[in-house]
N, C-alpha and C positions, 0 to 999 in steps of 0.2 A: 504493500500500500504506500509506504513511504516513497518507494521508487516511482510509483505511478504519480503521486503528488508532485515529486520533483520534476518528472517529465512534463506534466501539465503546466507547472509553474514556469519551467524553462521555455516551453512553447509560447506561453503568454508573453513572457518577457521578450522573446525573440520577435513575436508579432508586433509588440509595442515599439520595439526598436526599429522594426521595418517601417512602421507608420511614421516614426520620427524622421527616419532617413528620407522618406518620401516628401515630408513637409519642408525639408531643407531646400531653399531656393538658391541656385547658383546665380550670383550677380553677373550681369553683363556690363560692359563699359558705361552704357547710357544710364544704368541704374545708380551710378555714383554721382551723376550730374545733379547739382542743386542750383537751378536758375535764380533762386532767391539770394544766393550768396552775394553780399555787397549791395543789396537793394536799398539800404539806408546809408547815405554817404557820411563821411567824416566831416565834410564841409561843402564840397562842390557837387558835381554830377554823380549820382549813384549808378550802379549797373542796372540794367533792365532785364526782367525775366522774359527773354525773347523766345517765342515759339516759331520755329522755322526748320527747314532742312539745310544741310551744309551748303554754304555759299549760294543760297537760293534767293530768287527775286522777291518772293513773298515772305515777309517777316511781320509779326505782330507782337504786341505785348499789351497787358491790361491798360485801359484808358483811365489813368489816375495821375495825380500830381506826383506822388511817390508812394512807397510801400505803406506808409503810415496813414495814407488818405482813407477816409471813411466811405468815400463814394467812388463808384465807377461812372465815367461819363460816356454811357453807351458802350457798345462792343466794337472792337477794332476790325478793320478789313485789310489794311496794308499800311505799314510804316515805310515811308520812302527815304528816310534818313535815319542814321544810327541813333540819333537822339530826338527825332522829330515825332510829332503827334500823328495819329492815324489820318490817312486820307480816306474820306468817306466815313460813315458811321452807321452802325446797325443798332436799332432800339426796339426790341420786342416789348409789348405792353398790353395790359388789360385794364381798361378804365375809360374815362371820358375826356381827359385833358391831354390831347395829342400835342406833342412837341417834337421838333426835329431831332433833339437829343434828350434822352431821359437820364437823369442822375439816379443811380441805383445804390441802395444799401445792399451789401453783399456779404456772403459767408461761405464756408466750406470750399474755398478755392483750392484746386489741385492743378499743378502746372508741371509739365515735363517739356523737354525740347520739342517733342512731337505731338503734344496733346494738352488741352486746357479744359477745365471744368469749373463751374462756379454756380452758386445758388444766389439768385436775386431775391432776397428773403421777403422784402416788403411786397413785391409783385407776385411772389409764389411761382417764380419761373426758374427752371433749371436749364443750364446751358452746357453743351459739350461742343468741342471744336477740335479739328485736326487739319493740318495743312499739307499740301503737296508743294511743288516747286513754284507754280504760277497760278495755283488755284487752291481752294480750301472748302471745307464743309462744316456748317453749323447744324446742330440738332437742338431745337428749342422745345422744351416741354412746358405747357401752360397748366397752372394748378387751380385756377378759379373757373370752374365749369359753367358758372352762371353769368359769365361776362364774355363779350366778344374778344377775340384774339387779334391783335394788330402787330404789324411789322413795319417800322419806319426805316427807310434807307436814305441817308442824307449825303449830299455833296456840299462841302463847306464853301466851295468857290468853283462853280462850274455849271454843269447841266445834269438833268435826270430825266429819264423816260421810263414809262411804266405801261405794262399791259397785263392781261390776266395770266400770261405765261412767264413773264420775265421783267426784270428791272435792269436798266443799263444807264450809263452816263460817264462823265469824266470829271475830274477835279484838276483845276489849273494849279500848277506848281510854279517855281521860279524859272526864269530863263526860257520861256516858251515851251516848257515841258508839261505834258499832261499824263495823268495816269487814268486809265479807262477801267470800267467795271462792267461785268455782265453776270447776272444772277438769276437762278431759277429755283422756285420752291417745288417740293415734290407733290403738293396738292394745290389745286386751283383756289384762289381767294374768291370770296363772294363779291367783293368790290376791290377795285384798284383805281387809284387816282393820285392827285397831287395834294399835298397838305397846304391849305389856305386858311389862315386865321383859326387854326386849331381844328379844322374840319376837313373831311375828304372831299375834294372836288372831283367827282367822277366824270365830269365833262372835259377835264383836262388830262392829257397824257404826257405832258412835258413841261419843264420849267428850267429857267436859266438864271444864275445869279448866286448870291451868297445864301448858304443854308437852305437850298432848295431840297425838297423832301418828297420822296414817293411813299405812298401808304398802301399796304395790303391789309385788307380786313377779311379774316377767315370766319367761318361759321361758328356760332355759339356752340360751346361744348368741344371745340377743337382741342385736342390734348397734345398734339405734337406736330411740329412743322420742321422739315429738313430743308436747308438752303445750301445749294452748291453754287460756287461763284468762281469766276476767273478774273484775273487782272492783266493789264497790258500797258506798255508805254507806247504802243503803236496805234491801236484803234480798238473800238468796241467790238468789232467783228473778230479781231485777233484775241481779245479777252474771251469771247465765246469759244473760239477754237481751243484755246489753252485749257479751258474748263472741260470741254468734251474730250480732249486728248488724255487728260490726267485723271478725271473723275467721271467715269461713265455712268455711275449710279449714285446711291445715297448711303452706302455702307460705311459709316464712320469708323467702326471698329477695324475694318479691313484697312482703311486709309491710315489710321493710327499705327497699325502693325507695320505697314510699309514704311512709315516714318521712323519707327523704332529700328527697323532693320537698316535703314539708311544711316542712322546715327551710329549704330553698332559697327557698321562697316568702316565709317570714317574714324571713329574713336578707337577702333580696334587696331589701328596702325601702331598704337603704343600699348604694350602689355606690361603689367607690373605684378610683382609678388612681394609679400612682406610689407613692412610699413604699417601704420595704423589705418583704421577705417577713415579717419579724418584726412590723412595724407592722400589716400586714393580719391576721396571726394573733392578735395581742393585741386588736385592735379587734373582729374577728368573734367571738372567744371571749368578750369582754366583752359583746357584743350577745346572744350565746346565753344568757348568765347572766341577762339581763333577762327572758327568757321562762320562767324557772323558777317564778316566782310573779307574780301570784296564779294560782290554778288554777280552772278551770271544773268545778263538781261537779254540773251538771245532767245528769240521766240520763233520756232519753226524756221530756223535759218535766217531770220531777220532780226534787226535790233534798231531801236531808236537811239540816236546819239545826240545828247544835249550839247556836244562839243561843236556841232555845226547845224543842229536842228533838223537833221534829215534821217530817214530810214535807210539802212544799209543792209546788204547781204553779208552774212558772216563767213561764207565760203567754207562752212564746216568747222570753223574755229570759234568757239564761244567768246563772246565779248563781255568783259568784266569791268565793273566800276564800283564806286563807293569804297575808297581805300585812303585812309588818312596816313599818307606815307611818312610824315614826320614822326608818327608814333610807331608805325608797323615795320619800317625798314630794319630796325634794330634786332628784332627777334622773331616776329611773326613770319616775315618773308624767309629768313633762313630755316625756320622750322618747316615751312611748306616745301622748300627745296628738298629737304630730307625725305618727307613722306608723300609728297604729291607734286612731283616735278612737272607733270603735264599741266596742272592748273597754274603753277608758277610761270611756266612758259606762256600760257594763255593770258595771264595778267600783264606780263611785259609786252607781249604782242598788242594787247589792248592799249597800253600806254602809247605805243608808237602810232596806232591808229588815231588816238586822241590828238597827238601832236600834229599829225597831218590834217585832221579835221579842223583844228583851231586855226589853221592857215599860216601859222608862224613857225611851225616845226619846233616848238618849245615843249620839252617834256613836262607833263603835268606834275603838280606838287600835292594837290588835294582833290583828286577826282571824285565827284559825287554823282548821284543820279541826275542832278540838274546842271552838271558841268564842273569845271575846275574852279573851286572857290578860292584857291591860292592862299589858304590860311597858313599860319605859322611862319617859320623862317627857313632859309636855305633851300636847296634843291636836291633832296635826298633820294629821289628816284634813281639818281646815278649810282647810289650805293647798292640799291636793289639790283641794278644791271651788273655792276662790277662783281657782286657776290655770286649771282647766278652764273656769270661767265666763268669765274674762278672755280666753280664747282661743276662745270661741264654742261650746264643747260644750254641748249642750242636755240638761237634766234638770230635775227638780222642784226649782228653786232655793229656793223658799220652805220646802219641807220640809227641804232640806239645811241651810238657815240655822238653823231651829229645832233640828235634831239637833245641829249644831255648837255653837250657843249653850247648849243644855242640858248638853251634855257638858262645857263649860268652866265654866258657872255652878253646876250642880247636883252634878256629880261632884267628888270631892276632887282637888286638884291634886297631892296626895302621889304620888310616883312608885310605879309597880308596884301600883296600888290601883284597884279599881273601886267603892270605898265612896262613900256620899253625902258631900257636903262637910262639913268639920268646922272645928276651931279655926283652923288655919293658912289655910284658905280665907277665913274671915271676916276674918282679919288682912290678907290680901292685898287683899281688896275695900276695906278701910278705909284701908290704908296704902300700897298699891301695891308691895309686895315680900313675898317669903317670908322670914321671919326665920330666922336661923341660931342654933344653940345655942352658948353660950359653953363654953369648956373645962370639962368636969366637969358641965355642966348636963344634967339628965335629960330624956328625951323625954316630952312630956305628951299628944301627939296620937296616939290609937290607930291612926289611918289610916297612920302612917308605918311603912314596912317596916324591920325591925330591921337588915337588911344594906344596903338601898338608901338609907336615910337620907332627909333632906329635899331634898337637892340644891338649896339655895335660890337660888343664882345661875342654874343651868341652868334651873330652873323659872320664875324671874322673867323671864329673857330669852326663853325659849321661849313663855311665855304672852303676853308683850308682842307677840311676832310673831303668835301665834294671834289675838289680839284685833285686831291690824291687819288680818289676813285677814278677820275677822268684820266689821270696819267696811267693807271693800270690798264684801262681799256685801250688807250692810244698805243701803249707798248704792245699789247696783244695784236693790234692791227698793223704793227710795223711802222707806226708814225713816230719815229724816234725823236724828232725835234719837238713835236707837240708833247710827247711823253715827258721829255726833259723839262720843258717849260712848266707844265702843270705840276711836276714833282717839285720844282722850285717854289711854285705858288703854295704847295702843300705845307710849306714851312712858315707861312704868313702869321701863324699864331705867335711866333716869336716876337713879332712887331708890337704885341700888346702884353708881353710878359714883363712884369715888374720884378726885377731881380732882387730888389730890396725887401719886398714883401712875399715873394714867391706865389703871387696870384696873377691872374690875367686881369689887367687894370685898364679901364677906358682912358683914352687920351684924345685931345681935340685935333682940329685940322692943322694946328701949328706944331703938333707933336708934344704938347704939354699934358702931363697927367692931370686928370680931374681930381682935385683935392680941395678940402679934406674929404676922406673917403672911408666908409665902413662896409666891408664885404658882406655883412649880414643884411644891411638895410638900405644902402644907397641905391638909387634908381627908381624911386617912386613906386607906383602901383605895379605889382608883379615884377619889380626891378627892371621894367621894360626900357627905361632910359639908357640902360647899360647892358643888361642881360636879357633874359626872357623867361618869365614865369618862376624861375628859380634864381637864387642869389649867387654871389661870387664864390661861395664855398662849393657849390655844385659845378659851376663852369670852370673851376680850377682844374678839373680832371677831364675836360672835354677835348682830348686829343687822342682819340682811340686808335688812330693810324700810326702814331709815333710815340708810344709810351716810353720807349727807350730814351728819346730826346727829352721828354718831360722829366724823366728821372735825372738826366744830366743837368737840365736847367735848375733843378731843385738842389743839386749838390751831391747826388749819388743815392744809393739805395737806402742808407740809414735815415737821411733826412726825408726822403720820399715816404718811407714807412711812417716816420713820425708825423708828417703832415696828413697822411691818410688816417692814422689813429686819431688825430685831433679833430678831423672832420666828424667822426662818430662821437666825439666827446664835447665839442664846443657847445655851450648852452645857447638857448634861444636869445637870451639877453634882454628879453622883454616879456611882459605878460602874454600868455597865449593869445588872448583876444586881440592884442595890439599887433603881435607878429603875424597872425593869420589874416587880419584885416588887410595888411599890406601884401602878404604872400599867400593867398588862399590855395595855390597849387602846391605849396611846399609843406604838405602834411606828411604823415607817416614818418615822423622824425625819430632818428637816433642821433642825438646831437644836432649838428647842422645837416647831416645827411637826410635826404627826403626820399622815402620809398614810394612816394605817391606820384612821381612824374618820370617820364621816360629818360630824360638826360642823366638820371642817376643809376640806371639799371646796370651799367658795366662797372661801376665804381668798386663794389666789394670784391670783384675779381682782380683788381689791380695789384693786390699783394703778390699775386703769382709772378709778376714781372720783376719784382725786387727781392726775390729770394725768401719770401715768407708765405708760401702757399697755405700753411696751416691756419693763418689768419683769414684767408679767403674761406676756408672750410668752416671756421668758427662764425664768421660774419653771415655767410649764406644761411646757415642753420638758424642763427639768431633772427634774421630778417624774415625767413619763411614762417618761423614759429610765431613771431610777434605780430606780423601784419597781414598774413593770409590765413584765414580760418573759415571753416564751414558754418558761417552764421551771417546774419543780416548785415553786420558791419565788418565782414571779413575781407574787404578790399580797402586799402588805405587811401585811395584817391581815384581820379578819373581813370577808368580801365581802358578806355579808348579803343573798344572793338577789337581786342586781341593784342594791342600794343603791350600792355603790362602783363596780360595773362600768359603770353608766350615766354616771358621771363620765368614765370612760375613753373611752366612745363619743363623747360630746359633745366632749371636749377633743381627741381625735384628729381630729375633723372641723373643729375650729377655733372652736367657740362653746359657750356654757354658760349655763343659766338660774340666775343667782345668787339671784334672789328669786322663787320660785314665788308667784304672785298678781299680779306685775307681768308683763304680756305683752311681755317684752323679754329679749334675750340678749346677754351679754358676748362680745366677740371675743377669741380667744386666739391660738394659733399652730398652724395645721393641719399634719398630718403628710403629707398626700397632695396631689399636684398637682391632682387633680380628684376631687370627691366629688359624689354625687347622693343626696338624701334624697327618697324617694317619699312624698309627703304623703298623708294619709288621703283627701283629695278628688280624688286622681288627678293632682294637679299635682306639679311637681318643683322643689325648691330645690337650686341648684348652688353649690358653692364651688370656685373655681379659684384656686390659689396658684402663680403663675408664678415659676419659679426656685427653688421650695422644695427644701430639702435639710436635712441634719443641721446644717450651719453656717448656712444661710439661713433663719433662724427669725424674723427681724424684718420687720415690715410696713413697706414703704417708701411705699406709696400704695394706695388702694383705690377701687373703684367698687361701688355697689349698684344693681342694676337699671338699669345704664347711666349712672348719675349719679355724679359725684365724691363720695366718702364720707370724711369726716374725723372720724368718731366711732368709739369703741371698743365700740359696741353697735348693735343694730338692733332694731326692734320686731317682734312677731309679725305685725302687719298688713303689714309690708314683705315677708313671705315666704309668708303663708298661702295665696295664690293662685299660688304658684310665684315664683321669682326667681333672681337670680344675684349672688353676692358675689364680686367679682374682687379678688384681692390680689396685689400685686407684692412679692416677698420678697427680702431681702438679708441679708448677714452682719453688717452694722453697724447698730445701732439707729437708726431715724429718730425722735429724741426729740421732734420737732415734730408727728409724726402723732398725732392723737386727743387733743391736750392743751389745746385751746382752751376758753374758758369755755363756749361753746355746745355742747361735745362731752360735757358731764357727763351721766351716766346718770340715769334716773328714780329718785327716792327719796321716801319719805314726807315728808321735810323740804323738798322742792322742788316 
């Protein structure tokens, strides 16, 4: 009997264990993504919980002021800019007070990259949503069976047409750009018309102007309406074609599953093991952000270009736009070269088409859906070209060189301007720096933006780097004289280096330093009179192409390290509210270092250049742990559509491209025991960190592709056909690893 009881008990335990095993869900990459991460900003713009497919034209996020907002302002149909509000607006409603946009109290919101769900609690309406690339599907469930069910579709500035079978229209954007809508419900409405003075005008089927609104009234007792719709930048007819091509029916669950698969395919290019659950969530969420831009706007082989206002054939090559290059050239583009070379080639080819279409053959700097807004400073598309070239991406290099050269030589260097070159450009070409204005001196160059100012140090340093990139391309093309000229220009940062203070310091047109001067606060709002969004402590390190020379200027490795250390230790010097009132982009502080803005991203890796890679390992772990977390305030500043997030992806894996244009990567401190990066050519680069943990962040020894490795960097050639970096980690820094004379990283000065 005892044996029988034991057998029965064992069987029950085994069965229970089997049930438990069956209930264990294996997470896929998209399951780690938290679109809400960073949705409450530390000061400026938060992240947005964007629902979209990778690099796709159709993107939406909830219509509200920010995450803490108590109201949704209707439901979104398409976001045409990374930070813009929705074009068009959808408002389901049950009641008598019809309005173009309904403000909803909401609850039970669930959001994934490929799916959205929310309860409009006062209205007793449930909403589900799933997108495709150029179309999407809403499922609306009405909860009040004794009231009529309405659907309002609003164009904020454009036209709207309505029939019993469809709603269509357009919304006017900037620069003669329009976005078109075509929408169909799965059941016919009882009435369809135009909203006039809060009532349905069934005699009208079209309206034009601001907040024009179509209304569909469904039968009393209607419980559910499904709406599929397409969008287009070409025409209403193309919007209809996009919808019919991508969504033949009204199966929302199937559409969401397709989206889930698309995300797992994209995010699956990086696999990780070990690390904490939070580490995986932060890394995959950051990777998801990299796919938010640029977007492919080719539609059935055609695309509308705001760069010349025309519809073009794409000849089988997708056309991409909406890329804030000042932010993304540093890490997002290099990451894409590794995992999706085909898309990166398409992006560069699109840049060249933009340059042609604008008529001046100037490379774009801030291409958006509505054209090149020419925001920020410098011309960093050249860095994207130089980096892709150095890593073997094939495109029309000669054309790219000319577009980059013309953009730097013929367009003004004045920030936020697309005007032809003027006085300060002539001064730069002659003297090798952008001159600053003395206190009280009035601006004389009409190209200079009244708010953005000259940003003379930021522009001088940025252009020096751009001209170094240009020299690399010229050399590859065999243009020796031009390569030599631009390499000489690449040293122009020396012209504004103050040897007495070891900072880059503005000086006027007569060569006189601006004095008195405080590298923390001088420069007015955002330090723009001298720098750009960040202060002199950040721009002290903005010579990514020639760190060796910067070390020499500062007096050698020891002083360079001391200056780096002080950057992370120097106090704000003012109350936070005073400091951030002047420098709102300069958040995420560790001392004067700002984790919140892109010019800082490379700084913690600079210890590698001066013989103390253990400090890079320490700083990277400190910064990732302090400023990037899986919570609503888990991003320290403006994320900029992949610009900052790509830094998190690279750094979590354990390496980073400090100098786009050099085919090399700095080694940091990985978070994961094992990582695999699936390269564009189908090969795999592996990183294995033996013994890695929160405490074990220091590299004790390393091998690369089976050979002993004592350098804090490796080349793109080392991994382009697959490879393996093996690191042995420990809790105590090995100060001898990676610090020998032959371990120094590539630099323009060496």
